[in-house]
C-alpha positions in Angstrom: -25.5 6.0 -6.2 -22.4 7.5 -8.1 -19.9 4.9 -8.9 -16.4 5.7 -8.0 -13.4 3.5 -8.9 -10.5 5.6 -7.3 -7.2 3.9 -8.0 -8.5 1.3 -10.3 -6.2 0.6 -13.3 -8.2 0.1 -16.3 -6.7 -0.7 -19.9 -8.4 0.2 -23.2 -7.0 -1.5 -26.2 -8.4 -0.1 -29.4 -7.1 0.9 -32.7 -9.8 3.8 -32.8 -8.5 7.0 -31.3 -12.2 8.1 -30.6 -13.1 4.9 -28.9 -9.9 5.0 -26.6 -10.6 8.7 -25.9 -14.1 8.3 -24.9 -13.6 5.5 -22.6 -10.5 7.2 -21.2 -12.7 10.3 -20.3 -15.5 8.3 -18.9 -13.3 6.2 -16.7 -11.0 9.0 -15.5 -14.3 10.8 -14.3 -14.8 7.9 -11.9 -11.5 7.9 -10.6 -9.8 5.2 -12.7 -6.2 5.2 -13.9 -6.4 4.5 -17.7 -3.7 2.9 -19.8 -4.4 3.0 -23.5 -3.0 0.8 -26.3 -3.3 0.9 -30.0 -3.3 -2.8 -30.7 -2.4 -6.2 -29.0 1.2 -5.8 -29.4 1.2 -2.4 -27.8 -1.2 -3.8 -24.9 1.0 -6.8 -24.2 3.9 -4.6 -23.4 2.1 -2.3 -21.4 0.2 -4.9 -19.4 3.3 -6.3 -17.8 4.3 -2.7 -16.8 1.1 -1.4 -15.5 -0.9 -4.3 -14.3 -4.2 -3.3 -15.1 -7.2 -4.6 -12.8 -9.6 -4.8 -15.9 -9.0 -4.9 -19.5 -11.2 -3.7 -22.5 -10.1 -5.0 -25.9 -11.5 -4.4 -29.3 -12.0 -7.3 -31.4 -11.1 -5.9 -35.0 -7.5 -4.5 -34.9 -4.4 -4.8 -37.2 -1.5 -7.1 -36.3 -2.9 -9.0 -33.4 -6.9 -9.1 -33.1 -8.9 -8.9 -29.7 -9.3 -12.6 -29.6 -5.6 -13.3 -30.0 -4.8 -10.6 -27.5 -7.4 -11.9 -24.9 -6.0 -15.4 -25.4 -2.4 -14.5 -24.6 -3.7 -12.5 -21.6 -5.7 -15.4 -20.3 -2.7 -17.9 -20.8 -0.4 -15.9 -18.8 -0.4 -17.0 -15.3 0.0 -13.5 -13.8 -2.9 -12.1 -15.7 -5.5 -15.1 -16.1 -7.5 -13.8 -13.4 -7.7 -10.2 -14.8 -11.1 -9.6 -16.2 -11.1 -9.1 -20.1 -14.1 -7.4 -21.7 -14.5 -7.8 -25.6 -15.5 -4.6 -27.3 -17.2 -5.0 -30.9 -19.3 -3.3 -33.2 -20.5 -6.9 -34.2 -23.4 -8.2 -32.1 -23.3 -11.6 -33.4 -23.5 -15.0 -31.5 -20.6 -16.4 -33.1 -18.5 -13.5 -32.1 -19.7 -13.7 -28.5 -19.1 -17.5 -28.3 -15.5 -17.0 -29.7 -14.9 -14.5 -27.1 -15.8 -17.0 -24.4 -13.6 -19.7 -26.0 -10.6 -17.3 -25.6 -11.5 -16.5 -22.1 -13.2 -13.3 -22.3 -15.1 -12.3 -19.2 -17.9 -10.1 -20.9 -18.8 -8.7 -24.4 -19.8 -5.2 -24.9 -21.2 -3.9 -28.1 -20.0 -0.6 -29.6 -21.1 2.1 -29.4 -21.4 1.3 -25.5 -22.8 3.7 -23.1 -21.2 5.1 -19.8 -23.5 2.7 -17.9 -22.5 -0.3 -19.7 -18.8 0.6 -19.3 -18.9 1.3 -15.7 -21.3 -1.6 -15.0 -18.8 -4.1 -16.6 -16.1 -2.7 -14.0 -18.5 -2.9 -11.3 -19.5 -6.4 -12.1 -16.1 -7.8 -12.2 -13.7 -5.7 -10.3 -16.0 -4.9 -7.2 -16.9 -8.6 -7.1 -13.3 -9.8 -7.3 -12.4 -7.2 -4.5 -15.2 -8.5 -2.3 -14.0 -12.2 -2.7 -10.2 -11.4 -1.9 -11.2 -9.3 1.2 -13.3 -12.3 2.9 
């Protein structure tokens, strides 16, 4: 079954142009509208304007890192239910635990595959839609 996420708004927050572009290309192919941000400050301004359905955030970024960004998103009443997926080249238990503490919904290790990226969307967004439709 080919996954399609037409009309879904996904945000990619990563200081790596390569990661942003790769994720954006993969997501657009399945019908997502993609918003990109280079760091947490850039993202916070765009989140309010675009209201993404799911957010992917890199942990290691200048100025405002992924943990701080996730924490700020989850503390905001409007966006606390928005799934936030942490992206990191580190696969340590400590990093995953710290991600959960700040409210992340999932943790993907870079480099992630197309299936991992789309699986994360399916897991969080499709389940959330099913809950709101019943």
